[in-house]
TORVEX-655515 format. One line per field, with one value per residue: x negated, y, z of N, C-alpha, C in turn. Coordinates in Angstrom, 3 decimals. Layout:
<recs>
n.east c(X	...)
n.north c(Y	...)
n.up c(Z	...)
ca.east c(X	...)
ca.north c(Y	...)
ca.up c(Z	...)
c.east c(X	...)
c.north c(Y	...)
c.up c(Z	...)
</recs>
This chain:
<recs>
n.east c(39.284	39.039	38.750	40.289	39.136	39.718	38.612	38.619	38.327	35.786	34.255	34.582	33.385	30.756	29.889	30.210	28.360	25.982	25.979	25.815	23.401	21.538	20.381	20.548	23.081	23.985	25.894	29.545	31.136	31.131	32.969	35.357	35.665	36.301	38.435	40.363	42.466	42.025	39.531	40.119	41.653	39.727	38.183	40.058	40.228	37.680	37.761	39.863	38.690	36.723	38.207	39.603	37.559	37.241	36.717	37.932	40.115	39.423	39.668	39.105	36.888	35.990	34.807	32.767	33.339	31.966	31.631	29.390	28.436	30.681	30.689	28.293	28.986	31.020	33.734	36.971	38.016	38.049	37.079	37.946	36.985	37.151	36.875	35.447	35.447	32.974	31.179	30.710	28.740	27.265	26.565	23.221	22.271	20.179	20.082	20.571	18.518	18.232	20.757	21.383	21.050	20.228	19.955	21.339	21.755	24.225	25.737	28.823	32.139	34.295	37.578	39.942	42.942	46.037	48.574	50.744	50.303	52.416	54.437	54.897	55.378	51.849	49.869	47.337	48.301	50.163	48.588	46.732	48.291	48.501	46.048	44.165	41.616	38.391	35.139	31.571	29.697	27.661	27.312	26.211	25.604	25.656	24.684	25.712	25.007	22.461	19.839	21.514	23.114	25.764	29.176	32.359	34.254	32.568	31.580	33.981	34.993	33.003	33.665	33.594	30.906	30.341	28.604	27.453	28.569	28.327	29.572	29.551	28.873	30.551	33.791	36.260	39.182	41.170	41.663	39.389	37.540	37.050	37.325	36.484	34.646	32.460	28.923	26.242	23.254	20.792	18.251	15.358	13.249	12.446	12.171	13.901	16.213	18.611	21.277	24.416	27.924	31.310	32.940	31.886	33.149	35.541	36.305	37.463	37.427	39.916	41.539	40.460	41.271	44.046	44.215	43.357	45.375	47.580	46.778	46.254	48.807	50.151	48.931	49.925	48.838	49.041	47.654	47.085	47.956	45.207	43.299	40.023	38.662	36.261	35.300	33.805	30.639	28.658	26.426	23.387	22.634	20.442	17.805	16.886	14.664	13.240	12.273	12.820	14.324	17.327	19.013	21.826	23.309	26.315	28.008	29.905	30.626	28.494	25.802	24.726	23.129	20.870	18.758	16.674	16.187	13.986	12.961	13.031	15.612)
n.north c(-15.553	-16.846	-15.156	-15.932	-16.164	-15.770	-17.319	-15.200	-12.953	-13.499	-13.367	-10.645	-9.493	-10.393	-9.085	-6.414	-6.260	-6.577	-4.245	-2.336	-2.940	-2.891	-5.128	-7.589	-10.150	-13.711	-15.199	-14.995	-16.975	-19.456	-19.217	-18.310	-19.605	-19.666	-17.972	-15.568	-13.966	-14.185	-12.969	-10.291	-9.666	-9.712	-7.571	-5.496	-5.493	-4.540	-1.953	-0.857	-0.741	1.166	3.442	3.796	4.689	7.195	7.700	8.514	7.366	7.824	6.863	4.285	1.687	-0.092	-3.298	-5.894	-5.645	-6.299	-8.795	-10.500	-10.435	-11.453	-14.023	-14.968	-15.140	-16.906	-16.160	-14.951	-12.447	-8.897	-7.056	-5.030	-2.301	-0.110	3.398	5.668	8.826	9.312	8.120	9.689	11.928	15.056	16.164	15.872	15.503	14.493	11.290	9.409	6.856	5.171	4.456	2.345	-1.083	-2.891	-1.363	-0.622	1.087	2.436	3.819	5.452	6.099	8.205	8.649	11.096	11.103	12.633	12.029	9.722	6.170	4.174	2.618	0.073	-1.424	-1.187	0.256	1.261	3.719	4.571	4.855	6.716	8.969	9.678	10.596	13.244	14.457	13.755	12.481	12.310	9.822	8.402	5.268	3.825	0.732	-1.779	-4.518	-6.170	-8.703	-11.067	-10.936	-10.530	-12.752	-13.736	-14.751	-14.431	-14.178	-13.415	-10.846	-9.380	-9.474	-7.978	-5.340	-5.057	-4.710	-2.013	1.090	4.021	7.034	9.386	12.268	14.110	17.642	19.014	18.579	17.239	17.631	14.779	14.651	15.633	13.715	10.396	7.741	5.007	5.302	6.741	7.308	6.192	7.079	6.262	7.300	6.475	8.034	9.528	7.702	5.879	3.486	2.194	1.728	2.172	1.833	3.160	1.011	-1.101	-1.426	-3.419	-3.212	-0.731	2.047	3.038	0.815	-0.673	0.917	0.554	-2.165	-2.041	-0.410	-2.100	-4.350	-3.210	-2.306	-4.763	-5.766	-4.129	-1.630	0.914	3.123	6.644	10.140	12.279	10.369	9.128	7.189	4.910	3.510	1.305	-0.179	1.137	0.144	-1.793	-2.510	-0.983	-1.506	0.585	2.650	4.347	7.664	7.559	9.026	9.428	9.916	10.338	10.561	11.087	11.032	13.844	14.263	15.212	15.480	13.670	13.408	12.099	11.730	9.637	9.650	9.508	6.750	3.226	1.175)
n.up c(88.403	85.156	82.110	79.127	75.824	72.349	69.232	67.374	69.014	69.990	67.673	66.993	69.229	68.961	66.631	67.434	69.511	68.101	66.541	68.571	69.886	67.864	66.922	64.588	64.232	64.334	61.601	61.554	60.660	61.814	63.769	62.607	60.231	56.724	56.511	55.230	56.288	59.037	59.119	58.379	60.597	62.627	61.702	62.070	64.867	65.520	64.381	65.859	68.386	67.938	67.212	69.577	71.101	70.144	67.425	64.110	61.573	58.167	55.639	53.120	51.969	49.057	48.404	46.878	44.158	41.936	39.459	39.455	42.107	43.445	42.422	43.481	46.186	46.087	45.853	44.778	44.708	45.462	48.482	51.367	53.519	56.401	56.574	58.814	60.578	61.769	60.120	57.977	56.049	55.012	51.657	50.675	53.225	56.013	56.913	59.865	60.303	62.406	63.194	61.663	60.567	58.482	55.974	52.735	49.642	47.440	44.492	43.829	42.493	44.140	45.419	46.486	48.090	47.223	47.845	49.545	49.292	49.640	48.737	46.605	43.300	42.352	39.798	37.427	36.464	38.433	40.743	39.865	39.678	42.295	43.042	44.255	44.084	42.625	43.196	43.220	44.979	47.609	49.034	51.984	52.627	55.164	57.108	59.986	60.346	60.476	58.109	55.949	55.589	54.445	53.979	52.276	54.407	56.516	55.723	55.444	58.101	59.276	58.757	55.970	55.506	55.912	56.342	56.291	54.566	51.857	50.377	47.338	47.072	45.373	44.064	41.733	39.613	38.668	35.940	34.814	34.255	32.858	34.722	34.239	32.240	33.081	33.551	35.519	37.208	39.487	41.674	43.621	45.725	43.541	41.466	39.019	39.988	39.755	37.518	35.825	34.941	35.081	34.496	35.875	38.265	38.861	36.226	35.972	38.029	38.873	38.632	40.664	42.796	42.587	43.210	45.892	47.042	46.809	48.352	50.875	51.543	51.721	53.995	55.892	56.319	54.751	52.219	52.670	52.320	51.867	52.420	51.859	49.308	48.565	45.632	44.783	43.868	41.191	40.076	40.628	44.084	46.444	48.730	51.531	53.523	56.411	55.618	52.918	49.971	48.270	45.204	43.183	39.986	38.351	35.368	34.479	37.093	38.494	40.886	43.793	46.952	49.473	52.365	54.448	57.770	60.619	62.749	62.019	63.476)
ca.east c(39.985	38.300	39.509	40.130	38.994	39.944	37.506	38.632	37.719	34.356	33.641	34.550	32.386	29.418	29.563	30.084	27.098	24.905	26.001	25.396	22.015	20.653	19.786	21.520	23.594	24.298	27.202	30.712	31.943	31.269	34.124	36.595	35.678	36.361	39.830	40.425	43.377	41.323	38.454	40.700	42.072	38.514	37.877	40.985	39.817	36.523	38.192	40.662	37.770	36.032	39.150	39.875	36.416	37.288	36.551	39.184	40.136	39.496	39.844	38.716	35.868	36.234	33.594	32.835	33.972	31.124	31.812	28.176	28.399	31.744	30.242	27.276	29.621	32.036	35.061	37.641	38.697	37.297	37.500	37.881	36.698	37.738	35.954	35.695	34.851	31.580	30.355	30.631	27.688	27.323	25.638	21.879	21.964	19.215	20.878	19.800	18.354	18.354	22.133	21.568	20.260	19.657	20.687	21.191	22.531	24.834	26.459	30.210	33.173	35.211	38.849	40.632	44.355	46.913	49.908	50.741	50.528	53.106	55.525	54.453	54.071	50.851	49.014	46.424	49.045	50.779	47.584	46.143	49.188	48.334	44.693	44.037	40.276	37.425	33.852	30.444	29.413	26.721	27.686	25.125	26.145	24.815	25.244	25.357	24.677	21.040	19.358	22.621	23.545	27.204	30.228	33.478	34.815	31.597	31.525	35.269	35.025	32.027	34.175	33.117	29.506	30.304	27.645	27.681	28.840	28.052	30.298	28.935	29.411	31.574	34.737	36.899	40.477	41.002	41.677	38.086	36.722	37.685	36.467	35.864	33.640	31.330	27.629	25.551	21.822	20.379	16.805	14.822	11.963	12.125	12.096	15.212	16.287	19.930	22.121	25.648	29.061	32.556	33.525	31.330	34.063	36.772	36.662	37.936	37.616	41.339	42.063	40.044	42.165	45.354	44.065	43.307	46.689	48.428	46.316	46.452	50.237	50.475	48.414	50.615	48.048	49.012	46.848	47.837	47.475	43.963	42.329	38.899	38.493	35.060	35.932	32.952	29.335	28.557	25.180	22.741	22.437	19.005	17.420	16.224	14.004	12.932	11.449	13.309	15.324	18.140	19.833	22.589	24.036	27.419	28.416	31.163	30.824	27.320	24.775	24.869	21.841	20.677	17.474	16.792	15.295	13.762	12.304	13.978	16.095)
ca.north c(-16.135	-16.701	-14.613	-16.746	-15.412	-16.534	-17.192	-13.858	-12.067	-13.807	-12.825	-9.191	-9.160	-10.655	-8.010	-5.171	-6.313	-6.327	-2.820	-1.563	-3.218	-2.740	-6.422	-8.370	-11.355	-14.803	-15.075	-15.326	-18.015	-20.597	-18.937	-18.041	-20.318	-18.756	-17.536	-14.139	-13.305	-14.092	-11.997	-8.949	-9.464	-9.334	-6.205	-4.573	-5.380	-3.657	-0.577	-0.411	-0.395	2.420	4.561	3.999	5.433	8.565	7.835	8.717	6.759	8.828	6.236	2.888	1.363	-1.347	-4.056	-7.088	-5.312	-6.837	-10.235	-11.218	-10.577	-12.370	-15.369	-15.346	-15.458	-17.912	-15.603	-14.550	-11.174	-7.886	-6.872	-3.622	-1.919	1.142	4.516	6.492	10.153	9.337	7.543	10.642	12.944	16.030	16.032	16.339	15.331	13.509	10.284	8.794	5.441	4.428	3.951	1.274	-2.281	-3.437	-0.520	-0.603	2.213	2.282	5.000	5.109	7.112	8.284	9.353	11.667	10.997	13.768	11.506	8.389	5.005	3.352	1.867	-0.495	-1.958	-0.218	0.020	2.377	4.972	5.021	5.336	7.932	10.087	10.016	11.100	14.702	14.849	12.678	13.021	11.379	9.441	7.362	4.446	3.090	-0.491	-2.264	-5.737	-6.516	-10.131	-11.194	-11.302	-10.458	-14.137	-13.532	-15.244	-13.488	-13.940	-12.676	-9.427	-8.765	-9.283	-6.926	-4.119	-5.034	-4.260	-0.545	1.776	5.464	7.476	10.786	12.781	15.274	18.925	19.468	17.573	17.586	16.988	13.505	14.794	16.098	12.557	9.089	7.007	3.778	5.635	7.493	6.638	6.492	6.845	6.501	7.249	6.346	8.732	10.017	6.620	5.291	2.118	1.609	2.381	1.445	2.600	2.999	-0.301	-2.088	-1.572	-4.099	-2.752	0.652	2.418	3.197	-0.537	-1.027	1.644	-0.113	-3.399	-1.669	0.055	-3.283	-5.182	-2.480	-2.331	-6.131	-5.952	-3.218	-0.418	1.570	4.319	7.850	11.442	12.712	9.280	8.966	5.800	4.570	2.537	0.181	0.154	1.253	-0.482	-2.575	-1.954	-0.858	-1.335	1.847	2.693	5.698	8.454	7.502	9.979	8.855	10.859	9.709	11.430	10.433	11.970	14.531	14.497	15.840	14.779	13.536	12.946	11.968	11.178	8.770	10.238	8.798	5.442	2.112	0.734)
ca.up c(87.271	83.910	80.984	77.928	74.586	71.123	68.275	66.782	70.007	70.057	66.464	67.128	70.254	68.411	65.701	68.197	70.248	67.145	66.208	69.749	70.236	66.725	66.620	63.812	64.879	63.409	60.939	62.382	60.021	62.710	64.620	61.863	58.962	55.578	56.555	54.979	57.228	60.318	58.973	58.462	61.988	63.352	61.276	62.727	66.271	65.585	64.105	67.012	69.470	67.611	67.302	71.000	71.639	69.645	65.982	63.379	60.244	57.097	54.334	52.933	50.973	48.352	48.172	46.032	42.883	40.862	39.215	39.819	43.565	43.840	42.074	44.459	47.460	45.885	46.099	43.546	44.924	46.219	49.872	51.732	54.896	56.859	56.759	59.986	60.431	62.200	59.056	56.861	56.087	53.940	50.538	50.988	54.645	56.496	57.607	60.951	59.993	63.645	63.315	60.693	60.832	57.245	55.018	51.288	49.126	46.126	44.014	43.539	42.298	45.280	45.214	47.645	47.749	47.474	48.154	50.133	48.427	50.630	48.117	45.335	42.889	41.944	38.650	37.225	36.303	39.680	41.699	39.314	40.005	43.712	43.283	44.276	43.640	42.403	43.630	43.268	46.360	47.988	50.175	52.605	53.193	56.249	57.678	61.356	60.304	60.184	56.768	54.982	55.358	54.553	53.098	52.195	55.740	57.325	55.376	55.783	59.553	59.576	58.131	54.581	55.535	55.830	57.188	56.211	53.199	51.534	49.216	46.695	47.520	44.434	43.589	40.471	39.359	37.977	34.486	34.342	33.867	32.692	35.653	33.725	31.236	33.625	33.598	36.769	37.361	40.873	41.862	44.973	45.775	42.210	40.486	38.721	40.523	39.521	36.520	35.569	34.438	35.817	34.224	36.806	39.399	38.434	34.886	36.050	39.426	39.177	38.836	42.022	43.697	42.547	44.011	47.302	47.474	46.935	49.464	52.125	51.838	52.153	55.348	56.794	56.565	53.438	52.021	53.001	51.858	52.483	52.516	50.935	48.864	47.813	44.735	44.428	43.286	39.739	39.658	41.682	45.415	46.665	50.136	51.874	54.823	56.881	54.716	51.547	49.486	47.191	44.443	42.102	39.061	37.654	34.328	34.739	38.532	39.064	41.650	45.246	47.471	50.918	52.771	55.619	58.753	61.866	62.735	61.988	64.798)
c.east c(39.219	39.216	39.228	40.031	39.208	38.701	37.459	37.992	36.209	33.625	33.521	33.487	30.972	28.984	29.370	28.764	25.911	24.829	25.459	23.907	21.032	19.955	20.811	21.860	23.760	25.640	28.340	31.571	32.046	32.483	35.421	36.678	35.617	37.786	39.895	41.317	42.725	40.229	38.993	41.199	40.882	38.122	38.761	40.670	38.651	36.890	39.008	39.764	37.083	36.974	39.540	38.760	36.309	37.096	37.917	39.073	40.294	39.643	39.412	37.564	36.209	34.891	33.842	33.568	33.190	31.370	30.593	28.123	29.482	31.353	29.202	27.897	30.731	33.439	35.648	38.375	37.763	37.679	37.522	37.532	37.291	36.631	36.394	34.949	33.386	30.640	30.029	29.539	27.792	26.277	24.287	21.436	20.827	19.985	20.024	19.679	18.418	19.759	22.348	20.640	19.508	20.235	20.307	22.099	23.036	25.593	27.842	31.016	34.091	36.449	39.325	42.111	45.125	48.332	49.742	50.892	51.164	54.250	55.085	55.620	53.149	50.126	48.143	47.177	49.609	49.741	46.909	46.986	49.028	46.962	44.678	42.704	39.416	36.033	32.783	30.112	28.264	27.346	26.442	25.755	25.147	25.469	24.766	24.903	23.264	20.788	20.450	23.115	25.068	27.997	31.306	34.009	33.863	31.627	32.844	35.343	34.128	32.377	33.623	31.707	29.383	29.256	27.965	28.107	28.626	28.865	29.579	29.615	30.550	32.483	35.499	38.300	40.267	40.946	40.364	37.207	37.621	36.852	35.793	34.733	32.436	30.068	26.874	24.069	21.446	18.877	16.468	13.429	11.477	12.042	13.474	15.228	17.625	20.661	23.377	26.726	30.282	33.175	32.990	32.262	35.411	37.248	37.077	38.090	39.082	42.021	41.674	40.935	43.551	45.315	44.095	44.675	47.633	48.062	46.540	47.924	50.659	50.034	49.018	49.854	47.929	48.129	47.712	47.180	46.220	42.913	41.244	38.811	37.211	35.398	35.033	31.702	29.379	27.297	24.569	22.540	20.949	18.710	16.708	15.607	13.721	11.978	11.915	14.276	16.006	18.942	20.529	23.295	25.086	27.965	29.803	31.392	29.596	26.480	25.114	23.569	21.862	19.262	17.693	15.720	15.114	13.064	13.358	14.380	15.288)
c.north c(-15.844	-16.183	-15.446	-15.846	-16.337	-16.455	-15.818	-12.856	-12.264	-13.252	-11.306	-8.759	-9.349	-9.518	-6.683	-5.130	-6.041	-4.852	-1.980	-1.723	-2.914	-4.018	-7.251	-9.695	-12.488	-14.539	-15.462	-16.417	-19.282	-20.455	-18.834	-18.791	-19.349	-18.251	-16.017	-13.397	-13.142	-13.027	-10.565	-8.652	-9.072	-7.903	-5.203	-4.418	-4.409	-2.203	-0.029	0.002	0.940	3.615	4.835	4.802	6.836	8.748	7.930	8.087	7.845	8.194	4.789	2.803	0.019	-2.016	-5.243	-6.815	-5.868	-8.327	-11.055	-11.465	-11.539	-13.813	-15.865	-15.805	-16.491	-17.436	-15.094	-13.228	-10.195	-7.942	-5.381	-3.467	-0.549	2.186	5.343	7.815	10.198	8.648	8.568	11.676	13.837	15.723	16.627	16.118	14.341	12.522	9.593	7.286	4.575	3.908	2.679	0.105	-2.762	-2.667	-0.730	0.506	1.913	3.553	4.598	6.346	7.064	9.073	9.922	11.736	12.259	13.350	10.128	7.331	3.929	2.538	1.388	-0.737	-0.865	-0.684	1.258	3.704	5.468	5.518	6.601	9.151	10.544	10.601	12.626	15.145	13.604	13.268	11.934	11.062	8.448	6.590	3.738	1.887	-1.044	-3.508	-5.911	-7.972	-10.319	-11.639	-11.276	-11.858	-14.193	-14.339	-14.160	-13.161	-13.137	-11.180	-8.724	-8.479	-8.134	-5.629	-3.937	-4.453	-2.748	0.013	3.256	5.803	8.969	11.156	13.997	16.553	19.411	18.320	18.119	17.018	15.730	13.676	15.345	14.954	11.369	8.130	5.773	4.065	6.376	6.637	7.120	6.177	7.186	6.341	7.151	6.955	9.108	8.972	6.002	3.831	1.449	2.425	1.543	2.373	2.361	1.636	-1.378	-2.354	-2.104	-3.643	-1.305	0.988	2.623	1.839	-1.032	-0.332	1.001	-1.417	-3.070	-1.239	-1.112	-4.097	-4.498	-2.470	-3.708	-6.384	-4.980	-1.953	0.381	2.811	5.565	9.089	11.844	11.631	9.412	7.492	5.691	3.358	1.397	0.598	0.169	0.604	-1.229	-1.788	-2.021	-0.693	0.000	1.733	4.143	6.389	8.461	8.646	9.381	9.961	10.099	10.770	10.593	11.433	12.534	14.877	15.088	14.898	14.754	12.951	12.821	11.478	10.399	9.174	9.334	7.473	4.355	1.692	-0.444)
c.up c(85.986	82.807	79.745	76.709	73.400	70.237	67.598	67.730	70.045	68.840	66.551	68.133	69.733	67.496	66.430	68.956	69.323	66.785	67.353	70.030	69.119	66.326	65.846	64.490	63.861	62.715	61.890	61.771	60.866	63.612	63.838	60.545	57.797	55.388	56.396	55.948	58.590	60.256	59.042	59.885	62.855	62.991	62.010	64.205	66.416	65.356	65.271	68.164	69.191	67.656	68.750	71.663	71.052	68.159	65.299	61.993	59.185	55.718	54.328	51.933	50.355	48.100	47.266	44.717	41.695	40.680	39.643	41.323	44.033	43.549	43.075	45.773	47.323	46.172	44.789	43.689	45.608	47.701	50.170	53.209	55.176	57.049	57.959	59.857	60.855	61.217	57.973	57.097	54.867	52.860	50.926	52.413	54.866	57.362	58.674	60.763	61.244	63.908	62.511	61.002	59.597	56.055	53.565	50.768	47.728	45.776	43.533	43.131	43.519	44.882	46.548	47.285	48.118	47.784	48.787	49.043	49.303	50.048	46.740	44.396	42.361	40.687	38.475	37.146	37.624	40.684	41.185	39.663	41.445	44.024	43.203	43.692	43.455	42.616	43.576	44.721	46.441	49.133	50.681	53.271	54.201	56.826	59.104	61.434	59.765	58.751	55.702	54.616	55.490	53.540	53.025	53.587	56.615	57.009	55.678	57.277	59.978	58.856	56.722	54.477	55.366	56.781	57.262	54.782	53.072	50.307	48.661	47.156	46.642	44.048	42.386	40.415	38.537	36.466	33.923	33.858	33.554	33.541	35.072	32.753	31.800	33.611	34.829	36.661	38.794	40.997	43.345	44.960	44.381	41.125	40.266	39.161	40.251	38.474	36.334	35.077	35.315	35.640	35.161	37.983	38.913	37.059	34.829	37.526	39.816	39.344	40.226	43.046	43.730	43.339	45.500	47.810	47.700	48.170	50.805	52.521	52.345	53.589	56.354	57.127	55.268	53.408	52.173	52.405	52.618	52.600	51.454	50.586	48.059	46.955	44.277	43.677	41.762	39.196	40.813	42.976	45.759	48.159	50.345	53.259	55.191	55.922	53.285	51.248	48.273	46.526	43.324	41.288	38.351	36.637	34.618	36.187	39.214	39.905	43.130	45.773	48.975	51.159	54.057	56.620	59.953	61.660	62.636	63.376	65.277)
</recs>
């Protein structure tokens, strides 16, 4: 008897095969169109498979917070992906580039929640009250889709192009900084390659967090105590390869770094 699969199943399988093989795949929009709900359903299938294999959800990442990037993709909203414990590395770690297909790195403000965000409505004040700590972070974004040939639906289905993430060794209470006013400088092998401010993330990283809390609740997966939230890039994203070292400094939050070890996949 032949097992019937839906286009959502086929999209999830295509992305999983690319991740497993290390060989990027064609876009999945031929299967799901530009349907955001379908794309999040594919994302959830992928996360369910990884948690069934032993990974644990530890938070979310917000993407498409830059107006320029949204314009490039023809979308009018951010997106989000899910962070798993096997994506997290310590400050200064050597990251295994063999786990990645087409890595790029960006610097972000990360929040660690001290309370659930399970009952809206949400605004900057309500989400700020739920933040326990704030920390400088690096997100290594990665696309399972060949040549980063993505639309909104493609990247959402591909877990918002999540790869790995690194949190700085030191974190701070929220009242130590004003997130929208922080300034970021990121260097690659000692050369400055990206700069920006907190305002790059939806005008305020806390506004990005409020958007995420609202959207996650609408989708039935509200944010919870202890979740890490990567709130969006503060400056241009930069490709990396084996042997590279990245360091970012965010005013008030200090420095976070990582290197990339091994041979490309």
